[in-house]
C-alpha positions in Angstrom: -66.7 116.2 40.0 -66.0 118.8 42.7 -62.2 118.0 42.6 -62.1 118.7 38.9 -63.5 122.2 39.6 -61.1 123.0 42.4 -58.3 125.3 41.3 -54.8 123.8 41.6 -52.3 125.1 44.3 -50.4 126.9 41.5 -53.5 128.6 40.3 -54.4 129.7 43.8 -50.8 130.9 44.4 -50.9 132.9 41.1 -54.2 134.5 42.0 -52.9 135.5 45.4 -49.6 136.9 44.0 -51.6 138.8 41.3 -54.0 140.2 43.9 -51.2 141.3 46.2 -49.3 142.7 43.2 -52.4 144.7 42.1 -52.6 146.3 45.5 -48.9 147.1 45.5 -49.1 148.7 42.1 -52.2 150.8 43.0 -50.4 152.0 46.2 -47.3 152.8 44.2 -49.3 154.7 41.6 -50.9 156.8 44.3 -47.6 157.5 45.9 -46.0 158.3 42.6 -48.8 160.8 41.8 -48.1 162.5 45.2 -44.4 162.4 44.5 -44.9 164.0 41.1 -46.7 166.9 42.8 -43.9 167.4 45.3 -41.2 166.9 42.7 -42.7 169.5 40.3 -43.1 172.0 43.1 -39.7 171.6 44.7 -37.8 171.5 41.4 -39.6 174.6 40.1 -41.0 172.9 37.0 -44.2 173.4 35.1 -46.4 170.3 35.5 -47.4 170.6 31.8 -43.8 170.6 30.4 -43.2 168.0 27.7 -40.4 165.5 28.5 -38.7 163.2 26.0 -38.7 159.5 26.6 -36.1 158.4 29.2 -33.3 156.2 27.9 -33.2 152.8 29.4 -36.9 152.6 30.3 -39.3 150.7 28.0 -42.5 152.6 27.3 -45.5 151.4 29.2 -47.6 151.4 26.0 -47.4 148.1 24.1 -48.5 147.8 20.5 -49.5 144.2 20.6 -50.4 143.9 24.3 -53.3 141.5 23.7 -51.0 139.1 21.9 -48.4 138.9 24.7 -48.3 135.9 26.9 -48.4 136.3 30.7 -44.7 135.5 30.9 -43.9 138.2 28.3 -45.9 140.7 30.3 -44.2 139.8 33.5 -40.8 140.0 31.8 -41.6 143.5 30.4 -42.7 144.6 33.8 -39.6 143.2 35.5 -37.3 144.9 33.0 -39.0 148.2 33.5 -39.1 148.1 37.3 -35.4 147.1 37.5 -34.6 150.1 35.3 -36.8 152.3 37.5 -35.0 151.0 40.6 -31.6 152.2 39.1 -33.0 155.5 37.8 -34.7 156.4 41.1 -31.5 155.6 43.0 -29.7 158.0 40.7 -32.4 160.6 41.2 -32.1 160.2 45.0 -28.3 160.6 44.9 -28.6 163.7 42.6 -31.2 165.2 44.9 -28.9 164.6 48.0 -25.9 166.1 46.1 -27.9 169.2 45.0 -29.9 169.9 48.1 -28.4 167.9 50.9 -30.8 167.7 53.8 -32.5 171.0 52.8 -35.4 169.2 51.1 -35.9 166.2 53.4 -39.6 165.7 52.3 -38.6 165.2 48.6 -35.8 162.8 49.7 -38.1 160.8 51.9 -40.8 160.6 49.2 -38.2 159.4 46.6 -36.8 156.9 49.0 -40.2 155.5 49.8 -41.1 155.1 46.1 -37.7 153.5 45.4 -38.4 151.0 48.2 -41.9 150.2 46.7 -40.3 149.7 43.2 -37.7 147.3 44.7 -40.4 145.4 46.5 -42.6 145.2 43.4 -39.7 144.0 41.3 -39.1 141.2 43.8 -42.8 140.4 43.7 -42.7 140.2 39.9 -39.7 137.9 40.2 -41.7 135.6 42.5 -44.6 135.6 40.0 -42.3 134.9 37.1 -40.7 132.0 38.9 -44.2 130.5 39.4 -45.2 131.1 35.8 -42.0 129.8 34.2 -41.1 127.3 36.9 -37.6 128.7 36.9 -35.5 131.6 38.2 -36.4 135.1 36.9 -33.0 135.7 35.4 -30.2 138.1 36.1 -30.7 141.8 36.2 -28.1 142.5 33.6 -26.5 145.9 33.5 -29.7 147.9 33.9 -30.2 151.1 32.0 -27.1 152.8 30.7 -25.3 155.2 32.9 -26.8 158.6 32.1 -24.6 161.1 30.4 -23.6 164.1 32.4 -26.6 166.4 32.5 -27.1 169.9 33.5 -29.2 170.6 36.6 -32.2 171.5 34.5 -31.8 168.4 32.4 -31.6 166.2 35.5 -34.8 167.7 36.7 -36.5 167.0 33.4 -35.2 163.5 33.3 -36.5 163.0 36.8 -39.9 164.2 35.8 -39.9 161.8 32.8 -38.9 158.9 35.1 -41.8 159.6 37.5 -44.3 160.1 34.7 -43.3 156.8 33.0 -43.3 155.0 36.4 -46.9 156.2 36.9 -47.9 154.7 33.5 -46.1 151.5 34.3 -48.1 151.2 37.6 -51.3 151.4 35.6 -50.1 148.9 33.0 -48.9 146.5 35.8 -52.4 146.4 37.3 -53.8 145.6 33.9 -51.1 142.9 33.3 -51.7 141.3 36.6 -55.5 141.3 36.2 -55.0 139.5 32.9 -52.7 137.0 34.4 -55.1 136.3 37.3 -57.9 135.4 35.0 -58.9 131.8 35.1 -58.8 129.7 32.0 -56.3 128.6 29.4 -55.6 132.0 28.0 -54.5 133.6 31.3 -50.9 132.9 30.9 -50.6 132.5 27.1 -51.4 134.4 24.0 -54.9 133.9 22.6 -55.2 131.3 19.9 -51.7 129.8 20.3 -51.5 126.1 21.0 -49.2 124.9 23.8 -46.7 123.3 21.5 -46.1 126.3 19.3 
């Protein structure tokens, strides 16, 4: 009887990866909040300014979140973090072009968050491989190359990227918690049979 109650190696591995992913996402969320403060101050922006959605980044809000499978959630997260990796690299390059080494603190903070996003994307790929029993798929082309923007538009786009990244960090914690739950519904949509 005890052997039947013992979780499988795959289940234990999933829980471990989810637990580590939750810690990574929480740390990233905290660091992005700090970066947002630095970014707003150094770029001379008003923290309450409204910013349009950033092209190439899926919104963290999902209409039918509860109906998504664990694999769908992981894929959504992976697409988003791959896009963030590209967008943050663009922001870092623009920041270096605009300010050079004059604002090293902002550059270091951007680079640190970019590193965390890259690590988290890799972590999601690992989880996805475990869930789907196959490779996570290619990155594709990523978000489209941004059109040439004015300096002010670049600053606003950067603010939008950081705000959406903060929202994704929150969603990622929620997604990973859902995936880590024991039971048949952890990796699949509620009410769907395996063969459908």
